[in-house]
N, C-alpha and C positions, 0 to 999 in steps of 0.2 A: 912374931906375929903368925897366927895360924889361919890365914885366910884361904878360902878355896880359890882355885884358878879363875872360876867364873866371876866371883866377887871382885877379884883383883882387876879383871878386864873391865867389868862394869864401873868400878871406881875410877879407872883410868879414863874411860869414855866420858864419865861424868865431868871430869875436870878439863877435858880437851874440847869437847864439842858444845855442850850446853843445850843440845837439841835432843829431846826425848819424845818421840812420837807416841801418841796414845793408841788405844784400840781403834778409834775412828780412822786414824791415818792408815792403819793396816787394812781395815775394812774397805776403805776407799780404793786402795791399790789392788785389793783382791777383786773388786768390781771392775776396775779398769783392765786388769789382765784377763779376767773372764770375758769381758766384752771384746777384747782384741782377739781372743781365741774363738769365741762363740759366734760373732757376727759373720765371718767368712763361711763357717760351717752352715749357719742358718741360710745364708744367701745361696750356697751351692745346692742345698736341699730344695729351696724354693724354685730354683731354675730347673732342676731335674724333674720336680713334680709338674711344673708347667709344660715341659717338653713331653712328659708321659701322657698328659691330658689330650694332646693334639693327635 
């Protein structure tokens, strides 16, 4: 058999897990991680801007 290592790993994953997320799954997690990182930065900027106005 002349399979590539990646193909072998994917074939093994296919037989063991049965769960293969699609593009929407990764897009959802990208949004979740972006929100986790972005919201605190946004809040800090809002607070600093409000303090500077006073």
